[in-house]
Backbone bond lengths (Angstrom), bond angles and torsions (degrees), N, CA, C in turn:
res aa  C-N    CA-C-N  psi(-1)  N-CA   C-N-CA  omega(-1)  CA-C   N-CA-C  phi
1 M - - - 1.433 - - 1.591 107.80 -
2 I 1.330 121.00 123.01 1.408 127.27 166.83 1.438 116.28 -67.71
3 E 1.321 121.13 125.49 1.434 126.08 -178.38 1.525 111.33 -88.80
4 T 1.318 110.98 147.15 1.650 111.97 173.11 1.453 111.80 -55.39
5 S 1.421 118.98 -42.35 1.502 121.21 -172.54 1.647 106.83 -62.08
6 Q 1.321 110.53 -31.00 1.561 108.45 -179.19 1.530 112.88 -67.88
7 L 1.413 114.61 -39.79 1.404 116.98 174.55 1.536 114.38 -65.40
8 Q 1.375 114.35 -30.15 1.469 115.76 -179.68 1.639 109.42 -74.04
9 T 1.398 111.56 -22.35 1.380 116.58 178.10 1.456 114.04 -74.48
10 L 1.354 111.76 -38.50 1.498 117.84 -178.53 1.534 111.81 -76.23
11 V 1.250 115.62 -29.73 1.484 119.26 174.42 1.639 109.96 -70.08
12 A 1.298 112.81 -39.39 1.546 116.22 -178.54 1.576 106.10 -69.73
13 I 1.310 122.15 -37.90 1.370 122.42 178.76 1.364 115.60 -62.31
14 S 1.411 116.18 -45.52 1.382 125.69 176.48 1.580 115.49 -60.75
15 N 1.354 117.21 -35.08 1.419 124.14 -177.29 1.536 110.65 -81.78
16 E 1.392 111.57 -30.73 1.467 109.62 -179.57 1.478 116.25 -107.85
17 N 1.408 116.84 -9.91 1.514 121.31 177.77 1.459 117.87 59.64
18 S 1.409 115.07 25.88 1.353 127.57 -177.08 1.440 116.78 -164.56
19 Y 1.335 110.47 136.21 1.524 118.94 -176.81 1.605 109.94 -60.69
20 S 1.293 110.14 -52.43 1.503 116.21 -176.15 1.603 111.41 -60.78
21 L 1.297 114.48 -42.50 1.495 115.53 -175.77 1.553 104.27 -74.25
22 A 1.336 124.59 -35.58 1.362 124.64 172.02 1.592 111.56 -55.76
23 A 1.417 113.91 -51.88 1.400 116.55 179.72 1.523 114.32 -55.00
24 E 1.350 117.28 -39.39 1.444 122.31 -178.84 1.459 114.05 -69.82
25 K 1.433 113.58 -30.78 1.430 117.55 176.91 1.547 115.12 -71.18
26 L 1.363 108.75 -37.04 1.504 111.28 177.86 1.479 116.24 -91.79
27 G 1.438 117.02 -5.59 1.499 117.56 173.05 1.500 108.29 84.30
28 V 1.300 118.42 23.49 1.450 115.69 178.94 1.595 110.28 -124.39
29 T 1.361 124.51 -172.80 1.348 126.96 -177.50 1.607 111.10 -89.78
30 Q 1.233 117.13 153.87 1.526 120.10 177.71 1.543 110.13 -52.87
31 S 1.318 112.55 -42.09 1.430 122.11 -173.31 1.586 109.38 -66.37
32 A 1.372 111.56 -34.03 1.550 111.82 176.77 1.466 110.84 -74.05
33 I 1.299 119.80 -23.09 1.504 121.93 178.81 1.542 104.95 -74.68
34 S 1.347 117.08 -39.41 1.475 116.59 -177.18 1.438 112.37 -69.20
35 Q 1.364 114.17 -35.38 1.471 116.79 -174.14 1.386 112.29 -75.37
36 S 1.378 118.82 -29.49 1.483 126.61 -178.33 1.687 106.87 -69.64
37 I 1.301 115.35 -43.31 1.432 117.97 178.59 1.435 108.35 -67.73
38 K 1.277 123.87 -47.44 1.486 123.70 176.50 1.467 116.84 -52.46
39 S 1.446 109.70 -40.91 1.530 116.13 179.93 1.530 105.13 -68.88
40 L 1.264 123.41 -42.27 1.418 124.44 -176.30 1.545 107.81 -66.47
41 E 1.290 123.42 -43.80 1.343 124.06 -179.77 1.509 112.52 -63.36
42 K 1.435 117.00 -32.00 1.471 118.12 -178.02 1.458 106.56 -75.19
43 K 1.405 125.71 -34.54 1.406 134.26 -179.17 1.550 104.71 -59.61
44 L 1.331 116.95 -42.18 1.440 121.91 -169.43 1.541 115.32 -99.30
45 S 1.314 111.58 -6.66 1.519 126.83 -176.05 1.526 110.84 42.67
46 V 1.381 111.12 54.95 1.500 119.72 -175.30 1.620 104.43 -159.01
47 K 1.341 113.03 144.08 1.457 124.25 179.94 1.476 109.03 -75.89
48 L 1.330 121.69 124.65 1.435 121.92 -178.25 1.511 113.76 -107.87
49 V 1.286 119.40 -25.40 1.461 123.73 -175.02 1.451 108.32 -129.30
50 R 1.429 119.29 156.24 1.380 123.91 169.55 1.505 109.18 -146.07
51 K 1.297 120.89 157.55 1.323 128.84 175.60 1.485 116.47 -92.38
52 S 1.290 116.78 132.97 1.579 121.34 175.69 1.603 102.77 -128.47
53 G 1.158 113.94 94.81 1.421 121.60 174.31 1.625 105.30 71.84
54 K 1.303 121.35 -116.54 1.477 125.62 174.13 1.498 112.66 -92.48
55 K 1.342 113.78 -9.95 1.456 115.78 -177.39 1.441 112.53 -88.58
56 V 1.304 124.25 155.63 1.528 131.57 170.89 1.420 106.65 -109.51
57 L 1.390 116.97 118.27 1.449 117.82 179.17 1.474 113.74 -120.19
58 L 1.265 124.36 166.34 1.394 129.14 -176.25 1.589 108.80 -88.56
59 T 1.316 116.55 146.81 1.409 120.39 168.10 1.600 103.11 -80.82
60 Q 1.436 107.37 174.95 1.469 108.80 171.60 1.530 121.48 -60.26
61 E 1.304 111.82 -33.17 1.458 119.67 174.91 1.591 110.72 -62.83
62 G 1.507 106.19 -46.03 1.384 114.13 -179.58 1.540 114.47 -62.30
63 E 1.333 116.43 -34.69 1.375 126.08 176.63 1.558 113.54 -64.87
64 D 1.332 112.87 -39.14 1.460 118.27 177.90 1.469 113.41 -64.68
65 L 1.318 115.10 -41.96 1.351 127.27 -178.21 1.581 111.65 -66.81
66 Y 1.441 108.87 -43.42 1.426 118.99 176.26 1.621 116.92 -51.12
67 Q 1.432 104.69 -49.47 1.452 114.71 179.35 1.565 114.72 -55.99
68 L 1.400 110.03 -41.54 1.514 114.45 -176.66 1.619 107.76 -78.34
69 S 1.296 114.09 -29.84 1.463 113.59 -178.89 1.501 110.69 -72.82
70 R 1.345 115.67 -41.12 1.507 110.84 178.36 1.442 114.78 -61.61
71 K 1.296 115.43 -40.13 1.529 120.64 174.17 1.542 111.63 -54.28
72 F 1.364 109.69 -55.05 1.547 115.64 -178.90 1.381 110.99 -55.31
73 L 1.235 122.66 -49.04 1.561 126.62 -175.83 1.353 111.31 -69.10
74 T 1.236 125.82 -33.93 1.454 127.13 165.67 1.458 119.25 -57.49
75 E 1.369 109.82 -50.15 1.428 116.77 175.06 1.561 116.20 -61.86
76 L 1.398 111.87 -33.47 1.464 120.11 -174.45 1.577 105.62 -71.67
77 D 1.347 110.66 -41.72 1.623 116.47 179.43 1.516 110.62 -57.08
78 S 1.362 111.73 -45.16 1.498 122.34 -175.41 1.455 100.36 -63.52
79 T 1.344 124.60 -59.51 1.394 124.37 -170.48 1.555 111.36 -57.60
80 I 1.306 121.58 -40.93 1.376 123.01 176.97 1.464 111.63 -62.71
81 Q 1.348 115.32 -45.58 1.479 118.37 176.42 1.540 115.68 -52.68
82 N 1.410 110.52 -41.84 1.525 115.76 178.73 1.505 110.52 -69.89
83 I 1.217 113.95 -35.34 1.583 116.34 -179.83 1.549 109.26 -64.47
84 S 1.322 112.83 -43.67 1.513 121.49 -175.86 1.506 112.26 -65.60
85 T 1.397 117.39 -23.25 1.452 121.00 -171.04 1.411 104.43 -108.24
86 S 1.342 125.65 -9.37 1.576 127.77 -167.76 1.673 106.54 -68.94
87 K 1.285 117.98 -28.39 1.491 118.10 -178.23 1.460 110.99 -75.89
88 S 1.347 127.17 -27.25 1.274 128.97 -175.83 1.541 121.94 -120.30
89 E 1.439 109.83 -3.46 1.482 111.41 -177.73 1.489 104.34 -134.05
90 M 1.367 109.89 153.47 1.504 117.90 175.78 1.616 114.73 -85.22
91 K 1.383 109.52 64.98 1.442 120.84 176.52 1.488 111.35 -125.03
92 G 1.296 106.49 171.98 1.616 113.28 -174.71 1.610 107.10 91.27
93 I 1.315 109.99 -153.05 1.545 117.31 -171.48 1.542 103.08 -138.28
94 V 1.320 114.09 132.41 1.541 126.29 175.33 1.420 105.63 -111.73
95 R 1.322 119.71 127.88 1.376 130.56 -174.61 1.576 113.16 -117.30
96 V 1.493 112.97 111.26 1.380 116.64 -176.88 1.616 106.48 -113.78
97 G 1.301 108.28 141.46 1.535 115.28 179.71 1.476 113.04 -124.59
98 T 1.327 110.87 142.68 1.493 117.51 175.57 1.430 112.15 -163.26
99 L 1.338 119.99 169.34 1.484 127.46 -172.92 1.661 107.44 -60.80
100 S 1.252 113.12 150.66 1.604 114.54 -176.67 1.526 115.39 -61.08
101 G 1.295 112.98 -36.02 1.589 109.48 178.97 1.327 119.49 -63.09
102 I 1.496 113.72 -50.82 1.503 118.23 179.00 1.439 113.22 -72.91
103 G 1.339 116.40 -20.17 1.477 120.29 179.86 1.566 109.94 -72.55
104 K 1.301 116.36 -42.11 1.407 119.35 179.98 1.492 115.27 -78.70
105 S 1.328 120.19 -32.51 1.463 118.55 -179.77 1.496 114.84 -92.31
106 W 1.432 120.12 -15.56 1.493 119.62 178.76 1.542 112.62 -131.43
107 L 1.433 114.68 -64.16 1.391 115.99 -168.53 1.481 120.82 -60.85
108 A 1.388 113.83 -43.70 1.390 117.03 179.61 1.600 116.70 -65.23
109 P 1.344 120.12 -34.56 1.460 123.04 169.31 1.593 114.91 -67.75
110 E 1.383 112.06 -35.76 1.540 115.86 178.17 1.584 107.20 -70.14
111 L 1.255 120.88 -36.39 1.441 122.65 -177.69 1.438 117.36 -76.65
112 L 1.416 111.90 -21.17 1.341 118.62 176.88 1.540 109.54 -73.22
113 D 1.308 121.24 -39.19 1.417 124.09 170.47 1.498 113.42 -64.23
114 F 1.292 116.64 -35.98 1.606 123.48 173.75 1.531 106.33 -60.06
115 S 1.315 120.26 -47.77 1.422 125.84 -176.38 1.555 111.67 -59.79
116 L 1.336 111.69 -47.06 1.424 121.11 178.94 1.670 113.35 -57.47
117 K 1.219 112.55 -27.36 1.463 118.28 -177.20 1.574 109.83 -90.73
118 N 1.373 116.50 -17.61 1.483 118.14 -178.75 1.538 106.28 -124.96
119 K 1.311 110.49 87.39 1.559 119.69 -174.02 1.472 113.08 -63.02
120 D 1.328 124.36 -29.03 1.376 128.40 177.97 1.543 120.55 -82.91
121 L 1.457 109.31 -6.67 1.342 111.34 -174.69 1.614 111.54 -110.79
122 A 1.288 114.71 142.67 1.553 122.27 -178.45 1.505 103.66 -99.10
123 T 1.362 118.72 129.24 1.444 125.73 -178.87 1.516 109.54 -115.21
124 A 1.316 119.46 123.51 1.498 125.38 178.75 1.525 108.43 -109.92
125 V 1.244 120.89 113.40 1.433 124.17 171.19 1.514 112.34 -96.24
126 V 1.342 117.02 113.69 1.449 120.56 -178.03 1.478 107.20 -102.43
127 L 1.443 113.84 123.53 1.480 118.15 176.11 1.489 104.51 -109.05
128 G 1.343 117.52 137.74 1.388 121.21 174.85 1.496 116.57 -175.25
129 F 1.262 119.51 -161.49 1.491 127.16 177.10 1.441 113.56 -86.76
130 K 1.420 123.96 147.55 1.319 127.45 -173.10 1.488 113.18 -51.74
131 D 1.245 121.24 -54.69 1.648 126.98 176.21 1.412 108.88 -49.80
132 D 1.358 123.38 -48.65 1.428 120.67 -174.21 1.557 110.09 -71.35
133 L 1.327 117.13 -37.38 1.502 120.27 -177.46 1.591 106.29 -68.47
134 I 1.284 116.89 -44.81 1.480 117.09 178.09 1.523 115.83 -62.80
135 R 1.324 117.57 -34.92 1.505 125.26 176.12 1.577 108.89 -61.21
136 D 1.352 111.22 -45.69 1.461 119.44 -177.37 1.478 109.47 -69.37
137 F 1.190 120.58 -32.07 1.410 125.43 -179.69 1.504 114.84 -72.66
138 K 1.463 113.15 -35.50 1.440 123.55 176.33 1.435 110.74 -66.29
139 N 1.375 115.41 -32.83 1.484 128.33 -176.12 1.496 108.83 -85.77
140 N 1.327 123.75 -0.58 1.461 128.03 -176.85 1.545 112.91 62.29
141 Q 1.370 112.59 25.38 1.442 117.85 171.13 1.533 114.33 -87.63
142 I 1.377 113.03 -7.21 1.506 119.98 178.48 1.528 103.14 -132.12
143 D 1.410 115.55 131.76 1.487 116.38 177.64 1.624 112.71 -85.77
144 I 1.362 111.01 -36.29 1.495 113.65 -179.34 1.430 109.57 -135.23
145 L 1.305 115.63 142.41 1.412 123.19 174.37 1.552 110.51 -114.03
146 V 1.325 117.31 142.61 1.445 125.65 174.64 1.598 104.86 -120.27
147 L 1.348 118.94 102.47 1.330 124.94 178.50 1.544 116.17 -134.81
148 P 1.388 112.45 155.77 1.415 115.42 166.77 1.414 120.54 -67.78
149 E 1.383 123.86 151.25 1.447 123.37 -162.84 1.587 112.14 -61.60
150 E 1.301 116.05 -31.81 1.487 115.05 177.09 1.452 113.22 -74.89
151 A 1.263 123.71 -9.34 1.611 125.90 -179.80 1.566 108.50 -101.55
152 L 1.401 119.20 -0.43 1.452 117.37 -174.51 1.547 115.07 -63.79
153 P 1.280 116.37 142.61 1.463 123.27 173.84 1.590 116.73 -70.44
154 N 1.247 116.12 162.37 1.462 118.21 -172.52 1.550 105.81 -91.62
155 I 1.339 122.01 5.52 1.426 124.78 171.26 1.542 109.51 -127.09
156 G 1.549 108.73 170.94 1.407 114.24 -179.70 1.524 113.92 89.66
157 E 1.341 115.20 158.84 1.429 123.09 174.20 1.570 109.87 -87.38
158 R 1.254 117.21 148.44 1.538 118.38 -179.25 1.613 109.59 -130.03
159 L 1.325 112.21 153.57 1.397 120.71 -177.79 1.525 103.97 -138.59
160 F 1.309 119.79 133.76 1.455 122.15 175.96 1.534 112.68 -69.50
161 L 1.201 117.14 129.73 1.465 121.80 -171.42 1.479 115.06 -106.17
162 S 1.399 112.78 -47.00 1.446 116.87 -178.23 1.506 113.42 -176.29
163 E 1.181 123.30 156.52 1.430 133.50 166.34 1.562 111.54 -81.35
164 E 1.249 122.21 122.23 1.468 122.40 175.70 1.687 106.03 -91.66
165 K 1.453 107.51 135.51 1.372 114.35 175.74 1.588 110.57 -115.67
166 S 1.257 119.45 153.64 1.381 127.16 173.82 1.482 112.39 -126.46
167 T 1.359 121.89 162.17 1.483 125.87 179.24 1.487 112.53 -144.44
168 F 1.370 115.17 164.41 1.362 118.11 175.95 1.545 112.01 -97.14
169 I 1.258 118.05 134.14 1.446 122.98 177.42 1.493 119.03 -129.91
170 F 1.218 116.92 153.79 1.384 123.88 -175.79 1.594 111.28 -145.24
171 P 1.371 115.34 165.09 1.646 114.50 -179.37 1.535 107.43 -61.11
172 K 1.271 119.94 137.45 1.290 123.80 -179.24 1.573 113.50 -65.00
173 N 1.310 118.48 -37.15 1.487 122.16 178.11 1.520 111.27 -102.40
174 S 1.420 110.64 39.48 1.405 114.87 -177.04 1.675 108.04 -70.99
175 N 1.313 108.70 143.25 1.565 111.54 177.81 1.369 110.04 -90.60
176 Q 1.332 121.33 2.03 1.610 122.47 174.80 1.631 105.76 -84.65
177 N 1.170 108.75 158.01 1.537 118.41 -179.36 1.465 104.97 -89.29
178 I 1.257 117.09 91.99 1.463 125.28 169.96 1.308 116.74 -102.66
179 S 1.279 125.09 120.04 1.398 127.72 -174.05 1.597 113.52 -145.82
180 S 1.239 118.23 166.82 1.502 119.45 -177.44 1.456 114.85 -62.94
181 D 1.431 121.88 -19.31 1.425 123.97 178.42 1.463 118.95 -88.46
182 L 1.421 114.77 15.75 1.405 124.75 178.54 1.639 116.22 -59.67
183 S 1.301 118.35 130.62 1.528 116.04 -179.83 1.456 107.47 -86.27
184 L 1.305 115.30 172.67 1.570 123.37 179.36 1.664 104.27 -62.72
185 D 1.252 120.67 -40.38 1.474 123.20 173.02 1.553 114.22 -60.28
186 D 1.239 109.69 -39.53 1.563 114.30 178.64 1.444 105.84 -68.19
187 I 1.299 127.06 -46.24 1.346 127.61 179.58 1.612 115.91 -60.98
188 A 1.196 111.10 -39.64 1.619 120.24 -176.66 1.520 105.48 -72.70
189 A 1.292 120.86 -27.92 1.410 125.26 175.99 1.535 116.79 -73.88
190 L 1.284 112.96 -25.76 1.485 111.99 177.03 1.502 115.40 -67.69
191 P 1.336 117.65 149.71 1.469 116.81 172.38 1.501 110.60 -61.49
192 T 1.362 119.71 128.09 1.415 130.26 -161.83 1.513 110.66 -121.32
193 I 1.301 115.37 137.38 1.449 124.06 174.96 1.611 107.29 -109.59
194 L 1.341 114.62 124.02 1.439 115.73 -177.23 1.594 105.93 -117.04
195 F 1.396 109.95 159.47 1.422 121.24 171.11 1.474 117.91 -68.41
196 E 1.427 109.59 -39.16 1.463 120.00 175.45 1.457 100.18 -153.29
197 Q 1.359 120.52 171.75 1.409 128.08 -173.96 1.564 111.35 -56.21
198 E 1.274 115.50 -44.31 1.422 118.11 178.58 1.461 107.33 -107.53
199 D 1.191 122.86 58.36 1.467 129.13 -167.98 1.582 108.02 -61.97
200 P 1.434 111.67 108.93 1.496 118.06 -178.35 1.490 114.50 -64.83
201 L 1.330 119.00 -33.27 1.437 118.63 177.68 1.530 111.56 -68.11
202 Y 1.239 120.10 -39.45 1.507 126.24 179.93 1.618 106.31 -59.85
203 Y 1.359 117.46 -50.11 1.411 121.85 -168.39 1.580 105.88 -80.06
204 Q 1.199 118.86 -30.31 1.487 123.16 177.63 1.565 106.83 -65.65
205 W 1.306 111.05 -42.39 1.606 115.98 178.20 1.428 112.38 -58.72
206 C 1.391 114.38 -47.62 1.493 119.88 176.01 1.421 115.57 -55.40
207 R 1.354 112.52 -47.20 1.567 117.36 179.60 1.403 108.27 -61.90
208 A 1.206 124.18 -44.49 1.474 128.68 -168.11 1.513 110.81 -75.80
209 H 1.390 116.72 -27.04 1.451 118.04 -176.43 1.636 108.56 -100.25
210 Y 1.325 114.52 -37.62 1.518 122.97 -177.36 1.446 114.47 -98.91
211 G 1.285 117.32 -15.15 1.494 120.10 -166.41 1.503 124.24 76.40
212 S 1.365 110.91 2.34 1.480 116.02 178.35 1.629 107.68 -161.57
213 A 1.350 113.30 165.18 1.383 111.69 175.13 1.473 114.84 -105.81
214 P 1.274 127.55 155.63 1.504 124.42 -179.64 1.556 111.68 -74.14
215 K 1.341 116.71 142.91 1.295 118.70 -179.91 1.553 112.10 -78.31
216 E 1.214 122.84 -21.89 1.520 126.34 172.46 1.519 110.10 -133.51
217 V 1.281 118.80 140.35 1.383 119.76 177.07 1.564 105.60 -124.06
218 N 1.349 116.73 148.52 1.526 123.27 175.58 1.427 109.89 -81.18
219 V 1.323 122.10 70.36 1.430 123.92 -177.09 1.532 112.86 -71.79
220 K 1.324 114.15 121.56 1.431 126.03 -176.47 1.377 112.91 -102.19
221 Y 1.363 126.18 -31.82 1.445 133.91 -168.77 1.431 114.49 -163.81
222 V 1.400 117.91 126.20 1.508 119.10 -177.80 1.559 102.79 -120.17
223 V 1.323 117.41 131.14 1.471 121.72 -178.64 1.613 107.00 -153.64
224 N 1.249 120.15 120.57 1.384 122.92 -178.98 1.600 116.79 -76.20
225 S 1.420 118.11 43.66 1.390 121.79 -179.89 1.546 112.79 -151.79
226 H 1.311 116.44 111.61 1.452 118.06 -174.74 1.501 114.69 -57.01
227 G 1.410 117.26 -23.16 1.501 119.42 171.96 1.462 112.17 -63.87
228 N 1.209 113.03 -44.84 1.644 121.39 -179.31 1.452 107.93 -67.95
229 M 1.368 118.20 -40.09 1.427 118.93 -177.21 1.686 107.99 -65.37
230 L 1.272 113.90 -38.17 1.488 118.23 178.16 1.509 109.21 -62.94
231 Q 1.422 117.12 -42.40 1.504 114.33 -178.71 1.465 112.39 -68.23
232 A 1.331 117.37 -31.58 1.444 120.21 -177.56 1.653 108.85 -67.20
233 V 1.343 110.91 -47.17 1.512 112.60 176.33 1.518 112.87 -62.28
234 S 1.306 115.49 -40.82 1.527 111.62 177.85 1.472 117.21 -68.20
235 K 1.266 116.51 -18.35 1.456 120.59 173.93 1.484 114.54 -85.40
236 G 1.426 119.92 -1.22 1.266 121.46 -179.74 1.428 120.98 91.65
237 L 1.395 115.50 9.49 1.490 117.74 -173.68 1.449 115.10 -74.87
238 G 1.454 115.47 -33.86 1.460 111.97 -176.75 1.534 105.02 -179.96
239 V 1.409 114.52 -171.08 1.516 119.23 -177.11 1.634 101.19 -104.05
240 A 1.355 110.67 178.17 1.514 111.92 -174.56 1.638 104.95 -170.04
241 V 1.409 114.22 157.53 1.452 118.04 169.26 1.521 106.81 -116.03
242 V 1.309 114.18 128.18 1.555 116.15 -175.06 1.558 102.22 -139.65
243 P 1.351 109.67 163.18 1.505 117.92 -177.44 1.508 109.94 -69.53
244 N 1.288 122.94 144.83 1.472 123.93 174.67 1.512 113.89 -53.22
245 H 1.365 113.43 -46.06 1.495 118.76 -175.18 1.537 112.91 -60.92
246 V 1.276 118.85 -21.72 1.469 123.79 171.38 1.409 106.78 -71.51
247 L 1.332 120.35 -52.59 1.514 128.42 -171.65 1.606 107.84 -61.93
248 N 1.372 116.13 -36.71 1.363 116.50 -170.18 1.527 110.90 -83.67
249 R 1.231 116.50 5.38 1.547 123.14 176.35 1.631 110.97 -120.68
250 T 1.278 119.75 -10.69 1.343 115.41 -172.30 1.625 114.62 -84.52
251 H 1.301 113.53 149.43 1.535 118.69 -179.74 1.610 105.02 -84.38
252 L 1.277 121.77 -3.19 1.362 120.57 177.62 1.577 114.43 -92.23
253 I 1.263 117.50 6.59 1.485 122.71 -169.16 1.599 112.07 -60.44
254 N 1.276 110.80 -25.59 1.479 114.35 178.17 1.604 112.28 -76.89
255 D 1.179 118.50 -11.72 1.382 126.78 -173.57 1.618 112.15 -98.77
256 L 1.297 113.78 -5.33 1.322 124.24 -169.89 1.598 116.24 -111.01
257 G 1.312 119.88 142.59 1.368 123.56 -179.63 1.555 113.35 -105.32
258 F 1.404 111.90 145.95 1.485 113.34 -179.74 1.600 106.72 -131.58
259 L 1.318 108.86 159.81 1.526 111.74 178.31 1.713 110.81 -105.61
260 G 1.320 114.87 11.23 1.474 118.23 174.89 1.577 110.59 98.49
261 E 1.234 112.33 170.14 1.417 126.10 -170.53 1.506 111.76 -58.39
262 K 1.310 118.63 -26.91 1.588 120.39 -170.93 1.540 101.89 -80.82
263 F 1.298 120.74 -9.17 1.558 122.44 179.84 1.572 106.49 -95.21
264 E 1.374 118.36 4.85 1.470 117.60 175.29 1.472 103.53 -91.54
265 V 1.418 112.96 142.24 1.410 119.65 173.78 1.567 111.85 -139.92
266 S 1.355 110.06 154.87 1.478 117.89 -178.86 1.521 114.07 -66.81
267 N 1.297 111.86 132.64 1.419 117.55 179.31 1.617 114.43 -107.94
268 G 1.383 108.00 17.69 1.485 112.05 -178.65 1.551 110.66 105.39
269 N 1.431 115.79 166.46 1.429 122.04 175.46 1.450 112.21 -95.65
270 F 1.369 114.75 151.40 1.391 123.14 170.18 1.522 110.97 -110.72
271 Y 1.357 113.76 146.06 1.415 117.61 175.16 1.536 116.53 -132.31
272 L 1.347 114.69 159.30 1.501 124.83 172.83 1.510 105.52 -90.08
273 V 1.356 114.43 136.99 1.495 122.99 176.36 1.414 107.42 -125.67
274 Y 1.347 120.85 130.81 1.437 123.97 176.93 1.539 108.83 -148.41
275 H 1.290 116.77 166.30 1.383 126.16 178.57 1.566 103.59 -85.57
276 K 1.207 117.13 130.65 1.610 121.96 178.33 1.484 113.07 -50.73
277 E 1.354 112.21 -49.70 1.602 113.97 -175.87 1.482 110.79 -65.93
278 S 1.373 116.42 -20.09 1.565 110.71 -177.14 1.518 115.93 -76.90
279 L 1.289 115.38 -5.95 1.509 121.65 177.17 1.500 109.73 -68.18
280 Q 1.415 116.45 -10.48 1.508 119.99 -179.03 1.469 105.20 -76.60
281 L 1.352 119.18 -24.90 1.507 127.12 178.55 1.632 110.34 -80.06
282 K 1.347 110.48 121.69 1.442 115.03 -173.88 1.501 113.11 -59.64
283 R 1.418 113.29 -34.89 1.454 116.78 -174.92 1.614 108.12 -69.22
284 V 1.255 122.86 -35.20 1.483 125.65 -178.74 1.537 105.68 -71.29
285 E 1.364 114.31 -46.33 1.435 118.87 -174.23 1.556 109.96 -61.74
286 K 1.391 120.96 -44.21 1.406 128.23 177.66 1.406 112.80 -67.93
287 T 1.312 120.29 -32.51 1.464 122.72 -178.65 1.620 105.60 -69.33
288 I 1.267 112.41 -48.90 1.429 112.01 176.58 1.434 122.49 -57.60
289 E 1.322 113.09 -38.78 1.503 121.59 175.11 1.417 108.98 -65.66
290 F 1.412 124.49 -31.68 1.436 124.18 -178.01 1.432 108.16 -73.42
291 L 1.285 118.06 -40.97 1.529 122.10 -178.02 1.458 113.09 -72.42
292 L 1.309 121.23 -19.04 1.395 124.32 178.00 1.567 114.84 -90.96
293 A 1.406 108.76 -21.30 1.391 116.48 -179.77 1.500 121.13 -93.07
294 I 1.340 115.38 -15.08 1.415 117.22 -171.43 1.569 109.26 -80.14
295 D 1.306 120.19 159.99 1.377 126.19 172.98 1.451 115.49 -65.77
296 N 1.260 116.43 86.60 1.515 120.49 -158.24 1.574 108.75 -69.72
297 P 1.366 117.96 128.16 1.490 114.58 -177.18 1.580 110.88 -90.94
298 L 1.359 116.61 4.58 1.442 119.80 175.56 1.517 108.97 -58.50
299 N 1.291 118.15 -45.46 1.421 122.41 -173.94 1.636 109.25 -110.79
300 R 1.194 120.12 12.81 1.493 122.32 -178.39 1.538 105.15 -73.91
301 S 1.389 114.64 132.20 1.488 120.02 172.08 1.425 108.85 -69.04
302 L 1.288 111.18 151.03 1.688 120.00 168.66 1.429 111.77 -64.75
303 K 1.308 114.28 147.20 1.455 121.93 168.37 1.605 111.59 -83.37
304 Y 1.238 113.23 94.18 1.536 112.51 -178.42 1.608 116.96 -84.46
305 N 1.279 111.23 139.04 1.584 117.05 -173.48 1.541 107.05 -81.52
């Protein structure tokens, strides 16, 4: 196994062209420099240095290893420096993972503002599916997860973040008689836009508001994108149920109709999940504090006209 000290010796010899000057630079004896190079050459079964008069020069093989060693040692020093300051400074990278929908409509925009306020910190927002996010979290490739309660992993510490709410929307200039006294059958008969064929948000909203779900729904359009669902509703294609945090950010808000706050229902709770030991890192600690402190749009009521 090649040792880091042997690579440091090779770099010093190349920079100084002398065993004695390399020894002085590294604070060791000239004999130690000679033994380190001989040991390295023996491990690699190749000659790395040669003498030219009073100078010590690298062979072609030595030059190749020198280039790699210099890059490796520079990156090693940088990594060690980052590790040593990560407990007390907002440096390095913090990785936050969540589901694609909530990530696009809420988490990514919030963390953009957070990044702008912390110039020395790199922020990675990972959007994906639950199983992939949990796997990466378990492998320490994600520092913080933001997930609904039913999707939480069986490891890590968790903190309650917010309750998510959803609401029923329809085209603002709809020619259909849509009012707050609609029955469940009335709702099911309306042309409906779903996130997926068995849209859990739609059926959960029905059960929460009416106590049961419709047996049949007049499905007009299915698209697994809340943004496209809003466009479809704004164009008059049908009605839908979408999360409040999506509605609070859309530029289409003035084209949508609502039935008031009593038609908002809970869509479950969201939590922050993190590794307990990672709280020793200031970047993780401060990111969690930021996410807990902001005016969270997940459970923010809509502004009704």
